[in-house]
KOLFIRO-841883 format. One record per residue: residue in one letter; residue number from 1; x, y, z of N, C-alpha, C in turn. Coordinates in steps of 0.2 Angstrom, whole numbers, plus 5000, padded with zeros to 4 digits. Last residue first. Layout:
// KOLFIRO-841883
<pt "A",NUM,<X,Y,Z>,<X,Y,Z>,<X,Y,Z>> ...
//
This chain:
// KOLFIRO-841883
<pt "W",328,<4980,4951,4921>,<4979,4947,4926>,<4977,4938,4922>> <pt "V",327,<4990,4965,4918>,<4984,4960,4914>,<4985,4954,4918>> <pt "L",326,<4991,4979,4924>,<4993,4972,4925>,<4988,4969,4921>> <pt "V",325,<5000,4996,4924>,<4995,4990,4923>,<4997,4982,4923>> <pt "S",324,<5004,5005,4940>,<5006,4999,4936>,<4999,4996,4933>> <pt "A",323,<5010,5020,4948>,<5005,5015,4944>,<5008,5011,4941>> <pt "G",322,<5015,5030,4961>,<5017,5026,4957>,<5008,5024,4954>> <pt "W",321,<5023,5044,4970>,<5017,5041,4968>,<5020,5034,4964>> <pt "T",320,<5028,5054,4985>,<5029,5049,4978>,<5024,5048,4976>> <pt "L",319,<5035,5068,4991>,<5030,5066,4989>,<5032,5060,4985>> <pt "G",318,<5033,5058,5005>,<5040,5060,5000>,<5041,5067,4995>> <pt "G",317,<5018,5050,5006>,<5024,5055,5008>,<5030,5055,5005>> <pt "G",316,<5010,5045,4990>,<5012,5045,4997>,<5017,5050,4999>> <pt "F",315,<4998,5036,4979>,<5003,5043,4982>,<5004,5041,4988>> <pt "G",314,<4994,5023,4966>,<4994,5026,4975>,<4998,5033,4975>> <pt "V",313,<4985,5012,4959>,<4989,5019,4957>,<4988,5022,4964>> <pt "M",312,<4983,4999,4944>,<4984,5000,4952>,<4988,5008,4952>> <pt "V",311,<4972,4993,4934>,<4977,4999,4937>,<4977,4999,4944>> <pt "L",310,<4969,4978,4926>,<4970,4980,4931>,<4975,4987,4931>> <pt "V",309,<4961,4969,4913>,<4965,4974,4914>,<4965,4978,4920>> <pt "D",308,<4958,4951,4911>,<4957,4959,4914>,<4963,4963,4915>> <pt "G",307,<4966,4939,4909>,<4965,4943,4904>,<4962,4950,4905>> <pt "E",306,<4954,4932,4922>,<4960,4930,4917>,<4961,4934,4909>> <pt "S",305,<4945,4942,4932>,<4946,4936,4928>,<4953,4937,4923>> <pt "V",304,<4941,4947,4948>,<4945,4949,4942>,<4948,4942,4939>> <pt "K",303,<4932,4946,4959>,<4931,4951,4954>,<4936,4952,4948>> <pt "G",302,<4934,4937,4967>,<4931,4933,4961>,<4930,4941,4957>> <pt "A",301,<4937,4939,4980>,<4930,4940,4980>,<4928,4938,4971>> <pt "E",300,<4951,4938,4980>,<4947,4933,4984>,<4938,4933,4981>> <pt "A",299,<4954,4949,4972>,<4954,4942,4968>,<4950,4937,4972>> <pt "A",298,<4948,4958,4979>,<4947,4959,4974>,<4947,4952,4970>> <pt "E",297,<4959,4957,4990>,<4952,4956,4993>,<4947,4955,4985>> <pt "A",296,<4971,4960,4983>,<4970,4952,4987>,<4962,4952,4987>> <pt "L",295,<4970,4974,4982>,<4970,4968,4976>,<4969,4961,4978>> <pt "A",294,<4968,4979,4994>,<4962,4977,4991>,<4964,4974,4983>> <pt "V",293,<4981,4976,4999>,<4974,4973,5004>,<4969,4973,4998>> <pt "P",292,<4989,4983,4990>,<4989,4975,4990>,<4982,4973,4994>> <pt "I",291,<4984,4996,4994>,<4983,4994,4986>,<4983,4986,4987>> <pt "S",290,<4988,4998,5010>,<4981,4999,5003>,<4979,4996,4998>> <pt "A",289,<5000,4996,5013>,<4995,4990,5014>,<4990,4991,5010>> <pt "A",288,<5005,5009,5014>,<5007,5003,5008>,<5004,4998,5010>> <pt "S",287,<4992,5016,5022>,<4998,5017,5019>,<5000,5011,5014>> <pt "M",286,<4979,5014,5026>,<4984,5010,5028>,<4990,5011,5026>> <pt "N",285,<4965,5023,5028>,<4972,5022,5025>,<4978,5020,5028>> <pt "G",284,<4950,5011,5030>,<4954,5019,5033>,<4959,5018,5027>> <pt "Y",283,<4942,5000,5032>,<4949,5000,5034>,<4953,5009,5034>> <pt "R",282,<4930,5003,5027>,<4931,4997,5034>,<4938,4997,5035>> <pt "D",281,<4930,5012,5017>,<4926,5014,5023>,<4926,5009,5028>> <pt "I",280,<4939,5010,5008>,<4941,5013,5012>,<4936,5014,5018>> <pt "N",279,<4938,4999,4999>,<4937,4998,5005>,<4938,5002,5011>> <pt "I",278,<4934,4996,4981>,<4935,5001,4987>,<4933,4997,4994>> <pt "Q",277,<4940,4996,4965>,<4940,4991,4972>,<4942,4997,4977>> <pt "C",276,<4929,4998,4951>,<4933,5001,4957>,<4933,4998,4961>> <pt "K",275,<4918,4998,4944>,<4924,4995,4940>,<4930,4999,4945>> <pt "S",274,<4909,5003,4948>,<4908,4997,4950>,<4913,4994,4946>> <pt "E",273,<4909,5017,4946>,<4912,5017,4953>,<4912,5007,4953>> <pt "D",272,<4916,5019,4931>,<4909,5020,4935>,<4912,5014,4941>> <pt "L",271,<4928,5031,4922>,<4926,5025,4926>,<4919,5024,4930>> <pt "E",270,<4938,5041,4916>,<4930,5039,4915>,<4927,5033,4916>> <pt "L",269,<4947,5045,4923>,<4948,5040,4918>,<4942,5038,4916>> <pt "R",268,<4943,5058,4931>,<4949,5059,4926>,<4948,5051,4920>> <pt "N",267,<4933,5050,4938>,<4931,5054,4934>,<4935,5055,4929>> <pt "L",266,<4942,5041,4947>,<4937,5039,4943>,<4934,5042,4937>> <pt "A",265,<4948,5054,4954>,<4953,5048,4949>,<4949,5045,4944>> <pt "S",264,<4938,5057,4961>,<4942,5061,4956>,<4945,5057,4952>> <pt "Q",263,<4935,5046,4970>,<4931,5048,4964>,<4933,5053,4959>> <pt "I",262,<4948,5046,4977>,<4946,5040,4974>,<4940,5043,4966>> <pt "I",261,<4946,5058,4982>,<4952,5056,4979>,<4951,5052,4973>> <pt "R",260,<4935,5056,4991>,<4934,5060,4985>,<4940,5060,4982>> <pt "I",259,<4939,5046,5000>,<4935,5043,4995>,<4932,5049,4989>> <pt "N",258,<4956,5044,5003>,<4951,5048,5004>,<4946,5046,4998>> <pt "A",257,<4965,5032,5001>,<4965,5038,5007>,<4959,5043,5007>> <pt "Q",256,<4969,5019,4996>,<4964,5022,5000>,<4965,5028,5004>> <pt "H",255,<4975,5018,4979>,<4976,5019,4986>,<4970,5022,4989>> <pt "P",254,<4964,5009,4968>,<4970,5014,4970>,<4970,5014,4977>> <pt "I",253,<4962,5000,4956>,<4963,4998,4963>,<4968,5003,4965>> <pt "L",252,<4951,4996,4943>,<4955,5001,4947>,<4956,5001,4953>> <pt "L",251,<4947,4984,4930>,<4948,4986,4938>,<4952,4992,4939>> <pt "D",250,<4947,4987,4918>,<4944,4982,4919>,<4942,4984,4926>> <pt "I",249,<4953,4997,4905>,<4952,4996,4912>,<4946,4992,4913>> <pt "D",248,<4951,5001,4891>,<4953,4995,4892>,<4952,4993,4900>> <pt "K",247,<4947,5015,4892>,<4941,5012,4890>,<4943,5003,4891>> <pt "K",246,<4960,5022,4892>,<4956,5023,4898>,<4948,5017,4897>> <pt "N",245,<4972,5010,4883>,<4968,5017,4887>,<4963,5016,4890>> <pt "L",244,<4988,5004,4880>,<4982,5005,4882>,<4978,5011,4884>> <pt "R",243,<5003,5005,4882>,<4998,5006,4874>,<4991,5005,4874>> <pt "A",242,<5008,5007,4893>,<5005,4999,4891>,<5002,4999,4885>> <pt "K",241,<5010,5020,4892>,<5015,5015,4892>,<5015,5009,4891>> <pt "R",240,<4999,5024,4894>,<5001,5026,4889>,<5007,5021,4886>> <pt "L",239,<4994,5020,4909>,<4991,5015,4902>,<4996,5018,4895>> <pt "A",238,<5005,5027,4916>,<5004,5019,4915>,<5000,5017,4909>> <pt "E",237,<4998,5040,4913>,<5004,5038,4911>,<5005,5031,4911>> <pt "E",236,<4986,5036,4920>,<4984,5039,4911>,<4991,5037,4909>> <pt "A",235,<4991,5038,4933>,<4988,5031,4929>,<4988,5031,4923>> <pt "A",234,<4996,5049,4935>,<5002,5043,4934>,<4997,5037,4931>> <pt "T",233,<4983,5058,4933>,<4990,5060,4929>,<4994,5052,4928>> <pt "G",232,<4975,5053,4945>,<4974,5052,4937>,<4981,5054,4931>> <pt "M",231,<4986,5056,4955>,<4982,5049,4953>,<4979,5050,4946>> <pt "I",230,<4989,5070,4954>,<4994,5065,4952>,<4990,5057,4952>> <pt "R",229,<4975,5077,4957>,<4979,5079,4951>,<4985,5073,4949>> <pt "V",228,<4974,5073,4969>,<4968,5074,4965>,<4971,5074,4957>> <pt "A",227,<4986,5075,4978>,<4984,5069,4976>,<4978,5067,4971>> <pt "F",226,<4987,5089,4979>,<4992,5084,4975>,<4990,5078,4972>> <pt "K",225,<4975,5092,4986>,<4976,5095,4979>,<4982,5090,4975>> <pt "F",224,<4979,5084,4999>,<4972,5083,4993>,<4974,5085,4986>> <pt "V",223,<4991,5091,5002>,<4990,5083,5001>,<4984,5082,4997>> <pt "E",222,<4984,5103,5006>,<4989,5103,4999>,<4990,5096,4997>> <pt "S",221,<4977,5099,5016>,<4973,5103,5009>,<4978,5103,5004>> <pt "G",220,<4983,5095,5027>,<4979,5090,5023>,<4977,5093,5016>> <pt "N",219,<4999,5091,5032>,<4995,5098,5028>,<4990,5094,5023>> <pt "M",218,<5004,5081,5045>,<5001,5081,5037>,<4997,5088,5036>> <pt "Y",217,<5012,5070,5053>,<5011,5077,5052>,<5008,5078,5045>> <pt "I",216,<5012,5058,5065>,<5012,5059,5058>,<5009,5067,5058>> <pt "Y",215,<5025,5058,5081>,<5017,5057,5076>,<5015,5059,5069>> <pt "H",214,<5034,5062,5086>,<5034,5056,5083>,<5028,5052,5081>> <pt "Q",213,<5033,5074,5092>,<5036,5074,5084>,<5037,5067,5083>> <pt "R",212,<5028,5081,5103>,<5023,5076,5097>,<5027,5075,5091>> <pt "E",211,<5035,5088,5113>,<5032,5091,5105>,<5029,5087,5101>> <pt "D",210,<5039,5076,5120>,<5035,5084,5123>,<5032,5087,5118>> <pt "V",209,<5047,5070,5110>,<5042,5067,5115>,<5035,5074,5117>> <pt "T",208,<5059,5079,5110>,<5055,5077,5104>,<5048,5073,5106>> <pt "L",207,<5063,5081,5122>,<5061,5087,5120>,<5056,5084,5115>> <pt "A",206,<5067,5068,5126>,<5063,5071,5130>,<5058,5076,5126>> <pt "S",205,<5070,5061,5109>,<5073,5064,5117>,<5067,5066,5121>> <pt "A",204,<5077,5054,5096>,<5072,5054,5102>,<5074,5056,5107>> <pt "P",203,<5083,5065,5083>,<5083,5059,5087>,<5078,5057,5093>> <pt "S",202,<5080,5073,5070>,<5078,5073,5075>,<5078,5067,5081>> <pt "R",201,<5089,5067,5060>,<5089,5075,5062>,<5086,5076,5069>> <pt "S",200,<5089,5053,5061>,<5095,5056,5062>,<5096,5065,5063>> <pt "G",199,<5072,5051,5069>,<5077,5050,5064>,<5083,5054,5065>> <pt "G",198,<5064,5055,5078>,<5064,5048,5078>,<5070,5047,5073>> <pt "G",197,<5050,5067,5071>,<5054,5065,5076>,<5057,5056,5075>> <pt "P",196,<5041,5069,5059>,<5048,5074,5062>,<5053,5070,5067>> <pt "L",195,<5035,5061,5047>,<5035,5060,5054>,<5042,5065,5056>> <pt "K",194,<5025,5070,5034>,<5031,5068,5037>,<5029,5065,5045>> <pt "L",193,<5020,5080,5023>,<5017,5074,5026>,<5024,5070,5029>> <pt "L",192,<5025,5092,5018>,<5019,5091,5018>,<5018,5085,5023>> <pt "E",191,<5039,5093,5018>,<5037,5095,5023>,<5030,5093,5023>> <pt "G",190,<5041,5087,5003>,<5042,5083,5010>,<5039,5086,5015>> <pt "G",189,<5039,5092,4992>,<5033,5092,4995>,<5034,5088,5001>> <pt "S",188,<5052,5091,4985>,<5051,5098,4987>,<5044,5097,4992>> <pt "G",187,<5053,5078,4980>,<5055,5080,4987>,<5052,5088,4989>> <pt "D",186,<5043,5068,4971>,<5044,5076,4973>,<5045,5078,4980>> <pt "A",185,<5042,5055,4961>,<5044,5060,4967>,<5046,5066,4966>> <pt "G",184,<5035,5041,4953>,<5038,5046,4952>,<5041,5051,4960>> <pt "L",183,<5033,5027,4940>,<5035,5030,4947>,<5038,5039,4947>> <pt "E",182,<5023,5016,4932>,<5025,5024,4931>,<5027,5026,4939>> <pt "F",181,<5025,5001,4923>,<5025,5005,4928>,<5027,5012,4928>> <pt "S",180,<5017,4989,4912>,<5019,4996,4913>,<5021,4997,4921>> <pt "R",179,<5011,4975,4913>,<5014,4979,4906>,<5016,4986,4907>> <pt "F",178,<5012,4962,4921>,<5014,4969,4921>,<5018,4972,4914>> <pt "G",177,<5004,4950,4915>,<5007,4949,4917>,<5008,4959,4919>> <pt "R",176,<5002,4939,4899>,<4999,4941,4903>,<5004,4944,4909>> <pt "G",175,<5008,4937,4888>,<5003,4942,4885>,<5000,4943,4893>> <pt "E",174,<5014,4923,4892>,<5014,4928,4886>,<5008,4931,4885>> <pt "P",173,<5011,4917,4909>,<5012,4916,4901>,<5013,4923,4898>> <pt "V",172,<5025,4921,4921>,<5018,4920,4919>,<5018,4919,4911>> <pt "E",171,<5036,4922,4934>,<5034,4920,4927>,<5027,4920,4925>> <pt "G",170,<5031,4929,4950>,<5034,4925,4946>,<5033,4927,4938>> <pt "I",169,<5025,4935,4966>,<5027,4937,4958>,<5030,4931,4954>> <pt "V",168,<5015,4937,4977>,<5020,4934,4976>,<5020,4933,4967>> <pt "V",167,<5009,4949,4989>,<5009,4946,4981>,<5014,4942,4982>> <pt "A",166,<4999,4957,5003>,<5007,4952,4999>,<5003,4950,4993>> <pt "G",165,<4995,4969,5015>,<4994,4964,5008>,<4999,4962,5006>> <pt "A",164,<4989,4973,5032>,<4996,4969,5027>,<4992,4966,5021>> <pt "G",163,<4986,4986,5043>,<4985,4980,5040>,<4990,4978,5034>> <pt "D",162,<4978,4999,5052>,<4984,4995,5052>,<4981,4989,5047>> <pt "G",161,<4973,5016,5048>,<4972,5009,5050>,<4978,5006,5050>> <pt "F",160,<4967,5035,5049>,<4973,5029,5047>,<4971,5023,5051>> <pt "L",159,<4959,5046,5050>,<4962,5042,5044>,<4964,5036,5044>> <pt "I",158,<4958,5052,5062>,<4952,5048,5058>,<4953,5045,5052>> <pt "C",157,<4969,5057,5066>,<4968,5052,5069>,<4962,5048,5066>> <pt "T",156,<4970,5071,5060>,<4973,5064,5057>,<4971,5059,5059>> <pt "N",155,<4963,5080,5064>,<4962,5080,5057>,<4966,5075,5055>> <pt "R",154,<4963,5078,5078>,<4956,5077,5075>,<4957,5076,5067>> <pt "D",153,<4975,5073,5088>,<4974,5078,5083>,<4968,5075,5079>> <pt "E",152,<4976,5063,5097>,<4973,5071,5101>,<4972,5075,5095>> <pt "Y",151,<4981,5054,5092>,<4974,5053,5094>,<4971,5059,5098>> <pt "D",150,<4992,5052,5080>,<4991,5055,5087>,<4983,5055,5088>> <pt "T",149,<5001,5038,5076>,<4993,5042,5074>,<4994,5046,5081>> <pt "I",148,<5010,5027,5075>,<5011,5034,5074>,<5007,5040,5073>> <pt "R",147,<5002,5017,5077>,<5008,5019,5083>,<5012,5024,5081>> <pt "S",146,<4993,5016,5068>,<4992,5017,5073>,<4996,5019,5079>> <pt "L",145,<5001,5010,5056>,<5001,5018,5058>,<4997,5020,5063>> <pt "C",144,<5008,4997,5053>,<5005,4998,5059>,<5005,5007,5060>> <pt "D",143,<5009,4992,5035>,<5010,4997,5041>,<5005,4997,5047>> <pt "A",142,<5013,4984,5021>,<5010,4983,5028>,<5014,4990,5032>> <pt "G",141,<5016,4975,5006>,<5015,4983,5010>,<5012,4981,5015>> <pt "V",140,<5026,4963,4999>,<5022,4965,5006>,<5021,4973,5007>> <pt "I",139,<5031,4952,4989>,<5031,4958,4990>,<5026,4961,4994>> <pt "L",138,<5042,4939,4984>,<5037,4941,4988>,<5038,4948,4991>> <pt "A",137,<5046,4931,4970>,<5047,4937,4974>,<5041,4937,4978>> <pt "Y",136,<5055,4918,4961>,<5048,4921,4964>,<5051,4926,4969>> <pt "K",135,<5068,4918,4953>,<5062,4915,4950>,<5053,4917,4955>> <pt "Y",134,<5080,4932,4948>,<5076,4927,4953>,<5070,4926,4949>> <pt "M",133,<5086,4935,4936>,<5090,4933,4941>,<5087,4929,4947>> <pt "G",132,<5079,4935,4925>,<5080,4930,4926>,<5085,4928,4934>> <pt "T",131,<5072,4947,4921>,<5079,4948,4919>,<5081,4939,4921>> <pt "A",130,<5061,4948,4928>,<5061,4948,4921>,<5067,4945,4918>> <pt "I",129,<5065,4946,4941>,<5061,4940,4938>,<5062,4941,4931>> <pt "F",128,<5069,4961,4943>,<5074,4955,4944>,<5070,4948,4943>> <pt "N",127,<5057,4967,4940>,<5064,4967,4936>,<5069,4962,4936>> <pt "S",126,<5049,4964,4949>,<5047,4962,4943>,<5053,4962,4938>> <pt "A",125,<5055,4972,4960>,<5055,4964,4959>,<5052,4963,4953>> <pt "N",124,<5052,4986,4957>,<5059,4983,4960>,<5059,4974,4958>> <pt "A",123,<5039,4986,4955>,<5043,4989,4951>,<5049,4986,4950>> <pt "L",122,<5034,4982,4968>,<5033,4978,4962>,<5036,4978,4958>> <pt "G",121,<5039,4994,4975>,<5040,4986,4977>,<5040,4981,4971>> <pt "Y",120,<5030,5004,4971>,<5038,5005,4969>,<5042,4997,4971>> <pt "I",119,<5019,4999,4976>,<5020,4999,4968>,<5027,4999,4965>> <pt "F",118,<5022,4999,4989>,<5019,4993,4985>,<5020,4993,4979>> <pt "G",117,<5023,5014,4991>,<5028,5009,4993>,<5027,5002,4990>> <pt "A",116,<5015,5024,4992>,<5017,5021,4985>,<5021,5017,4985>> <pt "C",115,<5014,5028,5006>,<5008,5025,5003>,<5008,5021,4995>> <pt "A",114,<5032,5027,5007>,<5027,5028,5011>,<5019,5024,5007>> <pt "A",113,<5043,5021,5002>,<5041,5026,4998>,<5034,5027,5000>> <pt "G",112,<5056,5012,5009>,<5051,5017,5010>,<5048,5022,5006>> <pt "L",111,<5058,4995,5009>,<5056,4999,5005>,<5053,5006,5007>> <pt "D",110,<5068,4981,5015>,<5064,4985,5016>,<5063,4991,5010>> <pt "Y",109,<5074,4966,5010>,<5076,4972,5010>,<5068,4976,5012>> <pt "A",108,<5083,4951,5007>,<5076,4953,5009>,<5079,4961,5011>> <pt "A",107,<5085,4934,4998>,<5087,4940,4999>,<5079,4946,5002>> <pt "A",106,<5080,4918,5003>,<5078,4923,5000>,<5081,4930,5003>> <pt "K",105,<5084,4906,5008>,<5087,4908,5003>,<5086,4916,5000>> <pt "K",104,<5074,4903,5018>,<5081,4905,5020>,<5085,4907,5016>> <pt "A",103,<5060,4908,5026>,<5061,4908,5018>,<5070,4910,5018>> <pt "G",102,<5054,4906,5036>,<5058,4901,5035>,<5059,4901,5027>> <pt "L",101,<5045,4916,5041>,<5042,4912,5035>,<5048,4906,5036>> <pt "K",100,<5054,4923,5050>,<5046,4920,5052>,<5043,4914,5048>> <pt "N",99,<5063,4927,5043>,<5063,4922,5048>,<5057,4920,5049>> <pt "Q",98,<5056,4935,5033>,<5059,4930,5031>,<5062,4925,5038>> <pt "L",97,<5053,4944,5042>,<5047,4942,5040>,<5053,4936,5037>> <pt "L",96,<5066,4950,5047>,<5061,4948,5052>,<5056,4943,5049>> <pt "C",95,<5069,4958,5035>,<5072,4950,5037>,<5070,4947,5043>> <pt "S",94,<5058,4966,5032>,<5058,4960,5029>,<5062,4954,5031>> <pt "A",93,<5059,4975,5045>,<5054,4970,5044>,<5055,4965,5039>> <pt "S",92,<5078,4975,5047>,<5072,4977,5043>,<5065,4972,5044>> <pt "P",91,<5085,4977,5064>,<5084,4974,5057>,<5079,4976,5053>> <pt "F",90,<5083,4993,5062>,<5086,4988,5061>,<5085,4983,5065>> <pt "A",89,<5072,5001,5068>,<5076,5003,5064>,<5079,5000,5060>> <pt "M",88,<5056,4990,5071>,<5061,4994,5073>,<5067,4998,5068>> <pt "D",87,<5046,4987,5063>,<5046,4984,5069>,<5051,4989,5073>> <pt "P",86,<5042,5000,5052>,<5045,4995,5053>,<5044,4992,5060>> <pt "T",85,<5033,5008,5045>,<5032,5008,5053>,<5035,5001,5054>> <pt "I",84,<5033,5010,5031>,<5035,5016,5035>,<5036,5017,5042>> <pt "T",83,<5035,4998,5020>,<5032,5001,5025>,<5037,5007,5028>> <pt "A",82,<5037,4984,5009>,<5035,4993,5008>,<5032,4994,5015>> <pt "V",81,<5048,4972,5008>,<5042,4975,5011>,<5043,4981,5012>> <pt "I",80,<5053,4959,4998>,<5053,4966,4999>,<5047,4969,5002>> <pt "I",79,<5063,4943,4995>,<5056,4948,5000>,<5058,4955,5002>> <pt "L",78,<5067,4932,4985>,<5067,4940,4986>,<5061,4940,4989>> <pt "D",77,<5065,4919,4984>,<5071,4922,4982>,<5072,4929,4982>> <pt "I",76,<5055,4906,4989>,<5056,4912,4988>,<5063,4914,4988>> <pt "D",75,<5056,4893,4991>,<5056,4892,4985>,<5057,4901,4984>> <pt "E",74,<5053,4891,5005>,<5059,4889,5004>,<5061,4891,4997>> <pt "P",73,<5039,4893,5008>,<5043,4899,5009>,<5050,4896,5004>> <pt "Q",72,<5033,4884,4991>,<5034,4885,4999>,<5039,4891,5000>> <pt "I",71,<5017,4889,4982>,<5024,4887,4981>,<5026,4885,4990>> <pt "G",70,<5005,4892,4977>,<5007,4885,4976>,<5014,4883,4976>> <pt "A",69,<5000,4904,4980>,<5005,4904,4973>,<5006,4897,4971>> <pt "R",68,<4993,4902,4991>,<4989,4903,4985>,<4993,4904,4977>> <pt "E",67,<5003,4903,4999>,<4999,4897,4999>,<4995,4896,4992>> <pt "I",66,<5010,4916,4998>,<5012,4909,4995>,<5008,4902,4996>> <pt "A",65,<4997,4923,5004>,<5002,4923,4997>,<5003,4918,4994>> <pt "K",64,<4997,4917,5017>,<4991,4916,5012>,<4993,4919,5005>> <pt "K",63,<5009,4921,5022>,<5007,4916,5021>,<5001,4913,5017>> <pt "A",62,<5007,4936,5021>,<5011,4932,5014>,<5011,4925,5015>> <pt "A",61,<4998,4941,5031>,<4997,4942,5022>,<5001,4937,5019>> <pt "E",60,<5006,4935,5042>,<5000,4932,5041>,<4998,4935,5032>> <pt "Y",59,<5017,4943,5042>,<5018,4937,5041>,<5011,4933,5038>> <pt "A",58,<5013,4958,5041>,<5016,4955,5036>,<5016,4948,5036>> <pt "L",57,<5010,4956,5055>,<5003,4958,5050>,<5005,4956,5044>> <pt "D",56,<5022,4956,5060>,<5017,4949,5061>,<5011,4950,5056>> <pt "S",55,<5028,4967,5056>,<5032,4961,5053>,<5026,4956,5055>> <pt "T",54,<5023,4977,5064>,<5023,4976,5056>,<5023,4971,5054>> <pt "A",53,<5017,4968,5078>,<5021,4973,5076>,<5020,4973,5067>> <pt "Q",52,<5007,4967,5092>,<5008,4965,5085>,<5012,4972,5083>> <pt "E",51,<5003,4967,5105>,<5008,4963,5104>,<5010,4962,5098>> <pt "P",50,<4991,4975,5105>,<4998,4979,5107>,<5004,4975,5106>> <pt "A",49,<4984,4974,5088>,<4984,4972,5095>,<4991,4974,5099>> <pt "A",48,<4981,4986,5076>,<4984,4982,5078>,<4985,4979,5086>> <pt "I",47,<4964,4990,5070>,<4971,4993,5075>,<4973,4987,5078>> <pt "R",46,<4955,4996,5057>,<4956,4992,5061>,<4964,4993,5064>> <pt "R",45,<4940,5007,5056>,<4948,5006,5055>,<4950,4999,5058>> <pt "E",44,<4925,5016,5048>,<4930,5012,5054>,<4936,5009,5051>> <pt "R",43,<4923,5023,5039>,<4917,5023,5044>,<4921,5019,5049>> <pt "I",42,<4926,5037,5027>,<4929,5030,5032>,<4923,5030,5036>> <pt "G",41,<4925,5046,5018>,<4922,5039,5016>,<4923,5034,5021>> <pt "T",40,<4929,5060,5020>,<4933,5055,5020>,<4930,5046,5016>> <pt "R",39,<4918,5068,5023>,<4925,5071,5020>,<4929,5066,5017>> <pt "T",38,<4909,5059,5026>,<4906,5065,5021>,<4912,5067,5018>> <pt "V",37,<4913,5053,5038>,<4910,5049,5032>,<4910,5055,5026>> <pt "I",36,<4916,5063,5046>,<4921,5060,5045>,<4920,5056,5039>> <pt "W",35,<4904,5069,5050>,<4909,5074,5047>,<4914,5069,5043>> <pt "E",34,<4896,5058,5053>,<4894,5061,5049>,<4901,5066,5045>> <pt "D",33,<4902,5055,5066>,<4903,5052,5061>,<4902,5054,5055>> <pt "N",32,<4914,5070,5073>,<4908,5066,5073>,<4905,5061,5065>> <pt "T",31,<4924,5077,5085>,<4923,5077,5078>,<4916,5070,5079>> <pt "D",30,<4937,5080,5096>,<4930,5085,5093>,<4928,5083,5088>> <pt "V",29,<4941,5064,5101>,<4943,5071,5099>,<4934,5074,5099>> <pt "M",28,<4934,5053,5109>,<4941,5054,5110>,<4943,5061,5107>> <pt "Q",27,<4921,5050,5104>,<4922,5049,5113>,<4931,5053,5113>> <pt "E",26,<4922,5050,5091>,<4917,5054,5094>,<4920,5055,5101>> <pt "L",25,<4929,5038,5090>,<4933,5042,5089>,<4929,5050,5092>> <pt "E",24,<4918,5028,5091>,<4923,5028,5097>,<4927,5035,5096>> <pt "R",23,<4912,5032,5080>,<4908,5033,5085>,<4911,5034,5092>> <pt "N",22,<4920,5027,5070>,<4919,5035,5070>,<4916,5036,5078>> <pt "T",21,<4930,5012,5077>,<4923,5014,5073>,<4923,5023,5075>> <pt "L",20,<4941,5002,5075>,<4940,5007,5079>,<4933,5011,5074>> <pt "V",19,<4942,4984,5078>,<4940,4989,5074>,<4939,4995,5078>> <pt "R",18,<4954,4970,5080>,<4952,4976,5083>,<4949,4981,5078>> <pt "E",17,<4960,4961,5070>,<4953,4960,5075>,<4950,4965,5077>> <pt "P",16,<4971,4968,5059>,<4970,4964,5063>,<4961,4966,5065>> <pt "V",15,<4971,4961,5040>,<4969,4964,5045>,<4967,4963,5052>> <pt "Y",14,<4979,4954,5027>,<4977,4953,5033>,<4975,4960,5038>> <pt "Y",13,<4980,4945,5013>,<4980,4951,5014>,<4977,4949,5022>> <pt "G",12,<4987,4940,4995>,<4984,4936,5002>,<4983,4946,5006>> <pt "S",11,<4989,4930,4978>,<4989,4937,4984>,<4985,4934,4991>> <pt "G",10,<4999,4925,4967>,<4996,4924,4973>,<4995,4929,4977>> <pt "L",9,<5007,4928,4956>,<5005,4921,4955>,<5000,4920,4961>> <pt "V",8,<5007,4942,4945>,<5004,4940,4951>,<5003,4931,4951>> <pt "G",7,<5021,4942,4932>,<5014,4945,4936>,<5012,4940,4943>> <pt "V",6,<5031,4945,4919>,<5031,4943,4925>,<5022,4946,4926>> <pt "P",5,<5040,4937,4903>,<5033,4940,4906>,<5032,4940,4915>> <pt "K",4,<5057,4940,4903>,<5051,4935,4905>,<5045,4939,4906>> <pt "L",3,<5066,4948,4890>,<5064,4949,4897>,<5059,4943,4897>> <pt "S",2,<5081,4941,4881>,<5074,4943,4880>,<5073,4945,4888>> <pt "M",1,<5094,4952,4875>,<5092,4946,4881>,<5085,4948,4882>> 
//
């Protein structure tokens, strides 16, 4: 059976209106703007309104991606929402999104691979299309990290924001589309980045609330060391699978976790910053939304042209990582 070439037909993104600046965080915890910018590259981040949930952010991004793909919601065969902050345990954010869109024939499921979730989702969906099982798939990376961020913890509250990015993928001309995927996980590092409370191990109780178990816990220094190593390694492996090399990269689209991690990846790949889509200063770390928002912004700004080689790479809790080479 011959596989169809699969690529991006349309992209879109959405970030909430509310801006949380470093100056505001100075009033909440013992930190300052210079310290945050120097160590992370973040100047501000977006925060969802009280009435907004992850599926609402996903809906706004998905609408734009569907419109730019030139199709209707009814044409979509599959919806994957990569998220660690679904509206509720079940039904899934993808099912809620399917209903909001009116994508009545679409199968739908959520995917939990933290900040690497969008790459995992692309790899999942592209196989369905390459084999001919489905024609169009909608992949959304969306998270409301503000809902699980401890604004009394100065080490983590400076990092995270809310947003959603989406793509519609389908068959593309020969020579275009996804050339490779590299996915990985190391569960032995699961304790380094986690949300302890609320699951079957520690269901919600007065004790888990008092112990602040429903907020993100992160061992920042260990996650940083892991990220610096894996970003470059995963990108290089994806390039090897695609039979390309560093010099072929036209645009790097990395997970936006820390500007020093991004710069380390650029050095490893021997790329100038002009060949990298960076928005961490405006949005912070949006988990699964990070890469698709950056991709959609780059497309909207005209930074990618037909035939360009894009490398997307990210890492997240799990620990997980993923990279993909895409010919636009």
